[in-house]
C-alpha positions as CSV (number, residue, x, y, z in Angstrom):
1,X,-0.1,0.0,0.0
2,X,2.8,2.3,0.9
3,X,4.6,1.7,-2.4
4,X,1.4,2.7,-4.5
5,X,1.0,5.8,-2.4
6,X,4.7,6.8,-3.1
7,X,4.2,5.9,-6.9
8,X,1.1,8.2,-7.1
9,X,3.0,10.8,-5.3
10,X,5.8,10.6,-7.7
11,X,3.6,10.9,-10.8
12,X,1.6,13.6,-9.2
13,X,4.7,15.5,-8.8
14,X,5.8,14.7,-12.2
15,X,2.5,15.9,-13.7
16,X,2.6,19.3,-11.7
17,X,6.4,20.1,-12.7
18,X,5.3,19.2,-16.5
19,X,2.2,21.7,-16.1
20,X,4.5,24.1,-14.3
21,X,7.2,24.1,-17.1
22,X,4.4,24.9,-19.7
23,X,3.6,28.1,-17.8
24,X,7.5,29.2,-17.7
25,X,10.6,29.1,-19.6
26,X,13.7,31.4,-20.1
27,X,13.1,34.1,-22.3
28,X,15.3,35.4,-25.0
29,X,18.4,33.5,-27.0
30,X,21.0,34.9,-24.6
31,X,23.6,32.6,-22.8
32,X,22.6,30.7,-19.6
33,X,24.4,29.5,-16.9
34,X,24.3,25.8,-15.7
35,X,22.3,26.8,-12.7
36,X,20.0,28.7,-15.0
37,X,19.6,25.6,-17.3
38,X,18.6,23.4,-14.4
39,X,16.6,25.7,-12.4
40,X,13.7,24.4,-10.7
41,X,11.2,27.0,-11.1
42,X,8.6,25.6,-8.6
43,X,11.1,26.5,-5.9
44,X,13.4,29.9,-7.0
45,X,15.4,30.8,-4.4
46,X,13.9,28.7,-1.6
47,X,16.5,29.9,1.4
48,X,15.8,31.5,4.6
49,X,16.8,34.9,3.3
50,X,17.8,36.8,6.3
51,X,20.8,35.1,8.1
52,X,21.5,38.1,10.6
53,X,18.1,37.7,12.3
54,X,16.7,34.1,12.0
55,X,12.9,33.0,12.9
56,X,12.9,29.8,10.8
57,X,9.5,28.2,12.1
58,X,7.1,31.0,11.4
59,X,7.8,32.2,8.0
60,X,6.8,31.6,4.2
61,X,8.2,31.8,0.9
62,X,6.5,33.7,-1.7
63,X,8.8,33.4,-4.6
64,X,7.4,31.5,-7.9
65,X,5.0,32.3,-10.5
66,X,3.1,35.6,-10.2
67,X,1.1,37.4,-12.6
68,X,2.2,40.6,-14.3
69,X,1.1,43.2,-16.5
70,X,2.6,46.4,-18.0
71,X,0.4,49.7,-17.7
72,X,0.6,53.2,-18.3
73,X,2.5,54.8,-15.6
74,X,-0.3,57.3,-14.2
75,X,-2.6,54.1,-13.8
76,X,-3.0,53.4,-9.8
77,X,-5.9,50.8,-10.0
78,X,-4.9,47.2,-9.8
79,X,-5.4,45.9,-13.7
80,X,-8.4,43.5,-14.2
81,X,-6.4,41.6,-16.9
82,X,-2.7,40.0,-16.6
83,X,-0.5,39.4,-19.7
84,X,0.9,36.2,-18.1
85,X,3.5,34.7,-15.7
86,X,6.6,36.1,-14.2
87,X,8.9,34.3,-12.2
88,X,9.6,35.8,-9.1
89,X,12.1,36.9,-7.9
90,X,13.8,37.6,-11.3
91,X,13.5,41.1,-12.8
92,X,11.1,41.6,-15.7
93,X,13.9,42.0,-18.4
94,X,15.7,38.9,-17.0
95,X,15.7,35.3,-18.9
96,X,14.5,33.9,-16.2
97,X,11.6,35.9,-15.3
98,X,10.2,34.0,-18.4
99,X,9.3,37.8,-19.5
100,X,12.1,39.7,-21.2
101,X,10.6,42.6,-21.6
102,X,11.8,46.2,-20.7
103,X,9.5,48.7,-19.0
104,X,10.8,52.4,-19.0
105,X,9.9,55.5,-17.2
106,X,6.3,55.9,-19.0
107,X,5.1,52.5,-17.8
108,X,4.4,50.9,-14.6
109,X,5.1,47.1,-14.1
110,X,2.1,45.1,-12.2
111,X,2.4,42.2,-10.0
112,X,-0.4,39.8,-8.7
113,X,-0.3,37.1,-6.5
114,X,-3.1,34.7,-5.0
115,X,-1.5,33.2,-2.2
116,X,-2.3,30.6,0.5
117,X,-1.2,31.3,3.9
118,X,0.7,28.2,5.7
119,X,-0.7,27.3,8.9
120,X,2.4,28.1,10.5
121,X,2.1,31.7,9.6
122,X,0.1,33.4,12.3
123,X,-2.5,36.1,10.7
124,X,-2.5,38.0,14.0
125,X,0.8,39.9,13.6
126,X,2.2,39.0,9.9
127,X,4.9,40.9,8.2
128,X,5.5,41.1,4.5
129,X,9.2,41.2,3.7
130,X,10.8,42.1,0.1
131,X,14.4,41.5,-0.2
132,X,15.0,44.4,-2.8
133,X,12.7,45.9,-5.6
134,X,13.8,48.2,-8.1
135,X,12.8,51.4,-7.7
136,X,9.7,52.7,-6.3
137,X,6.5,50.4,-5.4
138,X,3.1,50.4,-3.9
139,X,1.7,47.4,-1.9
140,X,-1.9,46.4,-2.3
141,X,-3.1,43.5,0.0
142,X,-6.5,42.4,-0.6
143,X,-7.2,45.3,-2.8
144,X,-6.1,47.9,-0.3
145,X,-3.0,50.3,-0.3
146,X,-0.7,49.2,2.4
147,X,2.2,51.7,1.7
148,X,5.0,52.6,-0.4
149,X,8.8,52.0,-0.7
150,X,11.4,53.7,-2.8
151,X,15.0,52.2,-3.0
152,X,16.2,49.7,-5.3
153,X,19.0,48.0,-3.1
154,X,17.6,47.7,0.2
155,X,15.3,45.0,2.1
156,X,11.7,46.6,3.6
157,X,8.9,45.2,4.8
158,X,5.3,46.2,6.0
159,X,3.1,45.0,8.7
160,X,0.0,43.7,6.8
161,X,-1.8,42.2,10.0
162,X,-4.8,44.7,9.5
163,X,-5.2,44.0,5.8
164,X,-5.7,40.0,5.9
165,X,-9.0,38.5,5.5
166,X,-10.4,35.6,6.9
167,X,-9.6,32.1,5.3
168,X,-6.1,30.9,3.9
169,X,-6.2,33.0,0.6
170,X,-5.0,36.5,0.3
171,X,-4.1,38.6,-2.8
172,X,-1.2,40.8,-3.0
173,X,-0.5,43.1,-5.9
174,X,2.5,45.4,-6.1
175,X,2.7,48.3,-8.5
176,X,6.5,49.2,-9.5
177,X,8.0,52.3,-11.4
178,X,11.6,52.6,-12.7
179,X,13.0,55.2,-14.4
180,X,16.3,53.5,-14.7
181,X,19.0,56.1,-16.4
182,X,16.1,58.7,-16.7
183,X,16.0,59.5,-13.1
184,X,18.3,60.5,-10.2
185,X,17.8,57.2,-7.9
186,X,20.5,55.1,-7.3
187,X,20.6,52.6,-9.9
188,X,24.3,51.4,-10.5
189,X,25.3,49.9,-14.1
190,X,21.7,50.0,-15.4
191,X,21.0,52.2,-18.3
192,X,18.4,52.3,-20.9
193,X,20.5,51.8,-23.8
194,X,23.1,49.3,-22.8
195,X,26.7,49.5,-24.4
196,X,30.1,49.2,-23.0
197,X,30.2,49.2,-19.0
198,X,26.7,50.0,-19.0
199,X,24.1,47.0,-18.7
200,X,20.5,46.3,-19.3
201,X,17.6,47.6,-17.1
202,X,16.5,45.8,-14.1
203,X,12.8,46.6,-13.1
204,X,11.0,45.1,-10.3
205,X,11.4,42.4,-7.7
206,X,14.9,40.9,-7.6
207,X,15.0,39.4,-4.5
208,X,13.1,37.1,-2.2
209,X,9.6,37.9,-1.2
210,X,8.8,36.4,2.1
211,X,5.9,36.6,4.8
212,X,6.7,35.8,8.3
213,X,4.2,36.0,11.8
214,X,5.9,37.5,14.9
215,X,4.7,38.0,18.4
216,X,3.2,41.4,19.8
217,X,6.5,42.2,21.1
218,X,9.3,41.0,18.7
219,X,13.1,41.9,17.8
220,X,12.9,44.0,14.8
221,X,16.6,44.8,13.9
222,X,20.2,44.3,16.0
223,X,23.4,46.3,15.7
224,X,26.7,44.4,16.9
225,X,30.1,46.2,16.5
226,X,32.9,44.1,17.5
227,X,35.7,45.7,19.9
228,X,38.6,43.8,19.6
229,X,40.9,46.2,22.1
230,X,38.2,45.8,24.8
231,X,37.5,42.3,24.4
232,X,33.6,42.9,24.0
233,X,30.7,42.8,21.2
234,X,28.7,46.4,21.5
235,X,25.1,45.3,21.0
236,X,21.8,47.3,20.6
237,X,18.4,46.0,19.2
238,X,15.2,47.7,18.1
239,X,12.1,46.1,19.8
240,X,8.5,46.7,18.5
241,X,6.1,46.8,21.2
242,X,8.1,46.3,24.0
243,X,6.8,47.4,27.8
244,X,7.8,48.9,30.9
245,X,10.6,46.3,32.5
246,X,11.4,44.0,29.5
247,X,14.8,42.9,29.5
248,X,16.9,41.7,26.5
249,X,19.4,38.9,27.0
250,X,22.1,38.1,24.8
251,X,24.0,35.0,24.6
252,X,27.3,34.0,22.7
253,X,28.1,30.5,21.5
254,X,31.0,28.8,20.4
255,X,29.6,25.8,19.0
256,X,27.5,24.5,21.6
257,X,29.6,26.4,24.4
258,X,28.2,29.6,25.7
259,X,31.0,32.0,26.1
260,X,29.3,35.0,27.7
261,X,26.0,36.3,28.2
262,X,24.7,39.9,29.2
263,X,21.4,41.7,29.6
264,X,19.9,45.3,29.8
265,X,16.6,47.0,29.4
266,X,14.8,47.7,26.0
267,X,16.5,50.5,24.2
268,X,19.6,50.5,26.0
269,X,23.0,49.1,24.5
270,X,24.8,46.6,26.2
271,X,28.5,45.1,26.0
272,X,29.1,41.4,25.9
273,X,32.5,40.4,27.0
274,X,34.7,38.1,24.6
275,X,37.8,38.1,26.5
276,X,39.6,35.1,24.5
277,X,38.0,35.8,21.3
278,X,39.5,34.0,18.2
279,X,39.9,36.8,15.7
280,X,38.3,36.7,12.4
281,X,40.7,36.9,9.1
282,X,40.4,35.5,5.6
283,X,42.7,33.0,6.7
284,X,40.7,32.1,9.9
285,X,36.9,33.0,9.2
286,X,35.8,32.5,12.7
287,X,32.3,33.2,13.9
288,X,30.3,32.8,16.6
289,X,26.4,32.5,17.1
290,X,24.1,34.7,19.0
291,X,21.1,33.8,20.7
292,X,18.8,37.2,21.7
293,X,15.7,36.8,23.7
294,X,13.1,39.3,24.7
295,X,12.0,38.4,28.4
296,X,8.8,40.0,30.4
297,X,8.7,39.1,34.2
298,X,11.2,36.2,33.5
299,X,9.2,34.6,30.3
300,X,10.6,34.6,26.9
301,X,8.2,36.5,24.6
302,X,10.6,36.8,21.4
303,X,13.5,34.9,20.4
304,X,15.9,35.1,17.4
305,X,19.4,33.9,16.4
306,X,22.5,35.8,15.0
307,X,26.2,35.5,14.6
308,X,29.0,38.0,14.8
309,X,32.9,38.0,14.3
310,X,35.6,39.4,16.3
311,X,37.9,41.4,14.4
312,X,39.0,45.4,13.4
313,X,40.0,47.3,10.3
314,X,42.0,50.3,11.3
315,X,44.6,53.0,9.9
316,X,47.8,53.5,11.1
317,X,51.2,54.3,9.6
318,X,53.9,52.1,8.9
319,X,57.6,52.4,10.0
320,X,58.3,55.0,6.9
321,X,55.2,56.9,8.2
322,X,53.0,55.7,5.1
323,X,49.3,55.0,6.1
324,X,48.3,51.4,5.8
325,X,45.4,49.2,6.8
326,X,45.7,46.9,9.6
327,X,43.3,43.6,9.7
328,X,43.4,42.8,13.6
329,X,46.7,45.1,14.3
330,X,48.7,43.3,11.4
331,X,49.1,44.7,7.4
332,X,47.4,42.5,5.2
333,X,47.7,43.7,1.4
334,X,44.1,43.7,0.3
335,X,44.0,42.3,-3.2
336,X,40.6,40.9,-5.2
337,X,38.4,41.2,-8.2
338,X,35.9,44.1,-9.1
339,X,32.8,42.2,-8.7
340,X,29.9,43.5,-10.5
341,X,27.6,40.7,-9.5
342,X,25.6,40.4,-12.9
343,X,24.2,37.1,-14.5
344,X,23.4,36.6,-18.3
345,X,20.1,34.6,-17.5
346,X,19.2,36.9,-14.1
347,X,20.7,40.0,-14.5
348,X,20.8,41.0,-10.8
349,X,19.6,38.2,-9.6
350,X,22.0,34.7,-9.3
351,X,20.2,32.0,-10.2
352,X,20.2,30.0,-7.0
353,X,21.8,30.2,-4.1
354,X,24.8,27.8,-5.3
355,X,25.5,30.2,-8.0
356,X,25.4,33.0,-5.3
357,X,28.2,31.1,-3.6
358,X,29.9,30.0,-6.4
359,X,31.7,33.3,-7.4
360,X,32.8,33.7,-4.0
361,X,34.4,30.1,-3.6
362,X,36.2,30.6,-7.1
363,X,37.7,33.9,-5.8
364,X,39.0,32.5,-2.6
365,X,40.3,29.3,-4.6
366,X,41.8,31.9,-7.2
367,X,44.3,33.3,-3.9
368,X,42.4,36.7,-3.5
369,X,41.5,37.7,-0.2
370,X,38.9,40.5,-1.0
371,X,36.0,41.5,-3.1
372,X,35.1,45.0,-4.2
373,X,31.4,44.9,-4.9
374,X,30.8,47.4,-7.4
375,X,28.0,49.7,-7.0
376,X,25.5,46.9,-6.4
377,X,24.3,45.4,-2.9
378,X,23.6,41.7,-2.9
379,X,21.0,39.5,-1.0
380,X,22.3,39.1,2.5
381,X,23.1,35.4,2.0
382,X,25.8,36.6,-0.3
383,X,27.5,38.3,2.8
384,X,26.9,35.6,5.2
385,X,29.3,33.2,2.9
386,X,31.8,35.9,2.7
387,X,31.8,36.1,6.2
388,X,32.1,32.1,6.6
389,X,34.3,31.4,3.4
390,X,36.6,34.1,4.7
391,X,36.7,37.5,2.0
392,X,37.1,40.9,2.7
393,X,34.6,43.2,1.3
394,X,34.4,46.4,0.3
395,X,31.1,47.7,-0.6
396,X,30.4,50.6,-3.1
397,X,27.1,52.4,-2.8
398,X,25.4,52.1,-6.3
399,X,25.5,55.2,-8.3
400,X,22.7,57.4,-9.6
401,X,22.0,61.0,-11.0
402,X,25.3,61.0,-13.1
403,X,26.5,64.1,-15.5
404,X,27.0,67.9,-14.6
405,X,30.5,67.3,-13.2
406,X,33.9,67.0,-14.3
407,X,35.8,63.7,-13.6
408,X,39.2,64.6,-12.4
409,X,41.5,61.4,-12.2
410,X,44.5,63.3,-11.1
411,X,44.5,63.7,-7.2
412,X,45.0,67.3,-6.2
413,X,44.4,68.9,-9.7
414,X,42.2,72.2,-10.0
415,X,39.3,71.8,-12.3
416,X,37.6,74.9,-11.6
417,X,35.5,73.7,-8.7
418,X,33.5,71.3,-11.0
419,X,34.2,68.3,-9.0
420,X,31.2,67.9,-7.5
421,X,27.6,67.5,-9.3
422,X,24.9,70.0,-8.1
423,X,21.8,67.9,-7.0
424,X,18.6,68.7,-6.5
425,X,17.3,68.5,-3.1
426,X,15.2,65.2,-3.9
427,X,18.3,63.7,-5.4
428,X,20.2,64.3,-2.1
429,X,17.5,63.1,-0.1
430,X,17.2,59.8,-2.2
431,X,20.9,59.2,-2.0
432,X,21.1,59.7,1.8
433,X,18.1,57.6,2.5
434,X,19.2,54.9,0.7
435,X,23.1,54.9,1.3
436,X,22.0,55.3,5.1
437,X,19.6,51.9,4.6
438,X,22.2,50.1,3.2
439,X,25.1,50.9,5.5
440,X,22.5,50.0,8.6
441,X,21.1,46.5,7.0
442,X,24.9,45.5,6.3
443,X,26.3,46.6,9.5
444,X,26.7,43.3,11.2
445,X,28.6,41.4,8.6
446,X,32.3,41.3,9.6
447,X,33.8,40.7,6.2
448,X,32.7,44.2,5.0
449,X,35.6,46.3,6.0
450,X,35.4,49.3,3.7
451,X,32.3,51.7,2.5
452,X,32.7,53.4,-0.8
453,X,30.4,56.1,-1.0
454,X,31.6,57.3,-4.9
455,X,33.0,56.0,-8.0
456,X,34.5,57.9,-10.9
457,X,32.5,61.0,-9.9
458,X,29.3,59.3,-11.1
459,X,26.7,61.2,-9.2
460,X,29.4,62.6,-7.0
461,X,28.3,65.4,-4.9
462,X,29.3,67.4,-1.7
463,X,32.1,64.7,-1.3
464,X,33.6,65.8,2.0
465,X,30.3,66.5,3.6
466,X,29.0,62.9,2.4
467,X,32.4,61.1,3.5
468,X,32.5,62.6,6.9
469,X,28.6,61.6,7.4
470,X,29.7,58.0,6.1
471,X,32.3,58.0,8.8
472,X,30.0,59.2,11.5
473,X,27.5,56.7,10.6
474,X,30.2,53.9,10.9
475,X,33.7,54.7,12.9
476,X,34.1,50.9,12.9
477,X,35.3,51.2,9.2
478,X,37.5,52.4,6.7
479,X,35.9,55.0,4.0
480,X,37.1,55.1,0.5
481,X,36.0,58.6,-0.2
482,X,36.0,58.7,-4.1
483,X,37.5,55.7,-5.8
484,X,38.9,56.7,-9.1
485,X,39.2,60.3,-9.1
486,X,37.8,63.7,-7.8
487,X,39.7,63.2,-4.6
488,X,38.6,65.5,-1.9
489,X,41.2,65.5,0.9
490,X,38.9,63.5,3.1
491,X,38.2,59.9,4.4
492,X,41.0,57.3,4.9
493,X,42.1,56.3,1.2
494,X,43.3,57.9,-1.9
495,X,42.2,55.5,-4.7
496,X,43.1,55.8,-8.2
497,X,42.2,53.6,-11.2
498,X,44.8,52.9,-14.1
499,X,44.4,50.7,-17.1
500,X,45.7,48.1,-17.7
501,X,48.8,48.4,-15.8
502,X,49.5,48.9,-12.2
503,X,50.1,52.3,-10.8
504,X,49.7,54.1,-7.6
505,X,49.5,57.6,-5.8
506,X,52.6,59.5,-5.1
507,X,53.6,58.1,-1.4
508,X,56.1,61.2,-0.8
509,X,52.7,63.5,-1.3
510,X,50.1,61.4,0.0
511,X,51.4,58.7,1.9
512,X,51.4,60.4,5.3
513,X,47.9,60.9,5.5
514,X,45.9,58.2,3.2
515,X,45.9,54.9,2.6
516,X,47.4,54.3,-0.9
517,X,44.9,52.1,-3.1
518,X,44.6,50.9,-6.7
519,X,40.9,50.7,-6.9
520,X,40.8,49.3,-10.4
521,X,43.3,48.3,-12.9
522,X,43.8,45.4,-15.5
523,X,40.7,44.6,-17.6
524,X,42.9,42.1,-19.7
525,X,40.0,40.5,-22.2
526,X,39.7,37.2,-24.1
527,X,36.3,36.5,-25.5
528,X,35.3,32.7,-25.2
529,X,33.5,31.6,-28.3
530,X,30.1,30.1,-27.4
531,X,30.2,31.8,-23.9
532,X,29.8,35.5,-25.0
533,X,26.6,37.8,-24.4
534,X,26.8,38.5,-28.2
535,X,28.6,37.2,-31.1
536,X,30.7,40.4,-32.2
537,X,32.1,43.6,-30.9
538,X,32.9,42.7,-27.5
539,X,35.7,44.2,-25.8
540,X,38.5,44.3,-22.8
541,X,40.8,47.3,-21.7
542,X,43.3,45.0,-23.5
543,X,42.3,42.0,-25.3
544,X,43.9,38.6,-26.3
545,X,43.4,35.9,-28.4
546,X,44.8,33.0,-26.2
547,X,44.6,31.6,-22.6
548,X,48.2,31.7,-22.8
549,X,49.0,35.0,-24.1
550,X,46.2,36.4,-21.0
551,X,48.0,34.4,-18.2
552,X,51.4,35.8,-19.4
553,X,50.3,39.4,-19.1
554,X,48.4,38.9,-16.4
555,X,51.5,37.6,-14.6
556,X,53.2,40.9,-15.7
557,X,50.7,43.0,-14.3
558,X,50.6,41.2,-10.8
559,X,54.4,41.4,-10.5
560,X,54.5,45.3,-11.3
561,X,51.8,45.5,-8.7
562,X,54.0,43.5,-6.1
563,X,56.7,46.3,-6.5
564,X,54.6,49.0,-5.4
565,X,53.7,47.3,-2.0
566,X,57.1,48.3,-0.3
567,X,56.9,51.5,-1.8
568,X,53.4,52.3,0.1
569,X,50.5,50.5,-2.0
570,X,48.0,48.7,0.6
571,X,45.5,47.3,-1.9
572,X,44.8,46.4,-5.5
573,X,41.5,45.5,-7.4
574,X,41.7,43.8,-10.7
575,X,38.9,44.3,-13.3
576,X,37.2,41.6,-13.1
577,X,35.7,38.5,-11.7
578,X,33.5,37.6,-14.7
579,X,32.7,38.9,-18.2
580,X,29.4,41.1,-17.9
581,X,27.5,41.3,-21.4
582,X,29.8,43.0,-24.2
583,X,32.9,43.4,-21.4
584,X,34.8,40.1,-21.8
585,X,37.5,40.9,-19.4
586,X,36.6,38.7,-16.6
587,X,38.7,35.8,-15.4
588,X,35.4,33.8,-16.1
589,X,33.3,34.0,-18.6
590,X,29.7,35.7,-18.1
591,X,28.0,31.8,-18.0
592,X,30.9,30.9,-15.3
593,X,31.2,27.9,-17.6
594,X,35.2,28.8,-18.4
595,X,37.8,29.9,-16.4
596,X,40.4,31.4,-18.4
597,X,43.4,31.1,-16.0
598,X,43.0,28.2,-13.8
599,X,42.5,28.6,-9.9
600,X,46.0,27.3,-9.1
601,X,47.9,29.3,-11.3
602,X,46.1,32.4,-10.3
603,X,46.8,31.4,-6.5
604,X,50.6,30.7,-7.3
605,X,50.9,34.1,-9.2
606,X,49.0,36.0,-6.3
607,X,51.3,34.8,-3.4
608,X,53.9,37.4,-4.4
609,X,51.4,39.9,-2.9
610,X,51.1,38.8,0.1
611,X,54.9,37.8,0.9
612,X,55.8,41.4,0.1
613,X,57.4,43.3,3.0
614,X,56.5,46.9,4.3
615,X,58.6,49.3,6.4
616,X,62.0,50.1,6.1
C-alpha cells in the first residue's frame, strides 16, 4: 500500500512539474548559466533570506510564478487582466523571469499573486518582506493600499496584519515604477541603452519575497559591533511593542559552548564580554553564534538567532610613516576582483543560491582575499558566505544621477570647482536615505571592512560632507571616499584607477595622510566563443586571443603590482571577476562555464603579493 502511495505521489509531482514548465521557460536567446539551465522553477531561491536575524519556524517563501502586466505609468488601480506569468524573484527584463521585456519611465509594472497562507504563519501579527524591488513600489493587500517604498537595493517590510482577511487565501499586488537612467535614483550599472560598461535595466522584484508572523513584542533589528581592544561586542536591538520592565538577553556561543551572556533594559545598549576571542580573518574566518531573547517577567516573549565575529580594521602608519590598513593589528595587503554581481540569465539575481556562493568560492580558490562589490548590493546570504568563507569586502554605494560634473583622475588637480555635481534636494535626499539604509542593513557582516560612497565621479556630490557623514555613521570601518578620481582630501583612502598596468598615488605626497590604493586596474580581455553575450563587438581594456597570452600578461601586471607594495601601496582591485554583457575582461566567462586562468595558477601568481614586505 505504501509503495502504491509513493508511486502516485511521484506521478503527481511529475505531472505538476510538467504543467508548471508549460507556464514558464527562460525568455530570449542569450547564454544561460548551468544553474539557469537546471532551475527548479517551482522553488526559486527557497532559502531563508535573513541570516543575521533568524526565526525559521514561522515564515513562508512567496517566490514563484506571479501574474504581471505593464500599464501606463499613471494607472493606480490594480489591473483587471494580466499579460502572463513572471517568475519571482527575477527582474522582468531577465531571461529567468520568463518575460524578457523592458518597461521604461513611461510605464508601470504590476504584479499579482493569490497566496495560500501556511498554517505556521499566524495572521494576527504578519510582516510581509521584500529583499529588493527596483525602484518605487506600492503594495496592495486584498485590494487595499498598504504603503510605498522607494529604493532599489535595500530590503523593506510592511505590517500587513490589518489587511489580511478571513481564510487562507490572500491577494498581493505590487505596482512598480523605475525610470532607470532617466531618474536621479541609485541604479548602479543599469542604463536604458545598454552599451560598453553599462548594462540591461533591472525593474521590479529581484530578491526574495516572504512573509513571517511575529509575537506582539518582537525584535525588529539588531546592531552589533566588535571591539577587539576592549575584548567585547557592542550590541543594540530595536524591539517593537516593548513594555516597561522588559529585558533583552544576549548569549554568545562557540559551537555549543556558551562563552558570554549579558542583559539590559529594552532600548539600552549592552557590552558583551568576549575575553579570549579567536579573531576573524580571511585565513581564519571564525564566527560566533548569538541567541537573542526578549524577557517579560522572566518569560521569553521573542527569540531570534544571529552571529558575529571579532575583527578590527584600522588605519595607521608603517615604519616609513606611510598609512596602511591593518587587520587585527597586522598589515594585510588587500587584493581582489572588481565584482559586478551580474548574471546573463538573472541580471541582478543569481539563478540559485549555489550560484551566488560559487563566485565567492572561486574568488577564494584563485588566491584573492578581498572582493570589491561594485556599485551593487547583494542579497544578505552573499555576505553571510563572505563571512564564513573568509573574504574581505569593499562595499560600494550604487551610483545614480550621473552627469553635470568633471571627472578628474589626477589627485589634487584644480578643475575650476566642478568636481562635485549640484544635485537637486530630492536627489540628495534619495541618495542619503538609501546609503544609510544600506549601511544599516549590512552593518553586522564582519567581512565588510570598507565603505565606498562614490566611484569615478558618477553622481558625486558634496564629497567631503558625505564622506564624513559616512565615517560618523560607522566609525568601525575604513571609508574610501572617491574611488578613481575627484579626490577631496577627506576619508581614509586615496584611490586611483589605471588600465591596464598597476600604478599608485605618490607616497611622498599623499602617503603620510592616506591609505594608498589602486581601486581598479587590469581589464585584460579574452572572448571565449560560445560563452559571450553577443557574437561580435565584445571588448576588454586590452584583448588577447588565447589563454596562454592572457596568463602571461596577467603575470606581468601582478608582478608590477607587487613592486609597489613596499613603496606604500595597500590594496589592488583587478577588473574583473566575470565577463559582463559585452565586457570580456573577466577571469571567468559570463556564464561561469569557463575559467580563463586556472585557480591554482592564479593562487600561485598572487602569493608574491602577500609575501611583499613593508616598512624600511
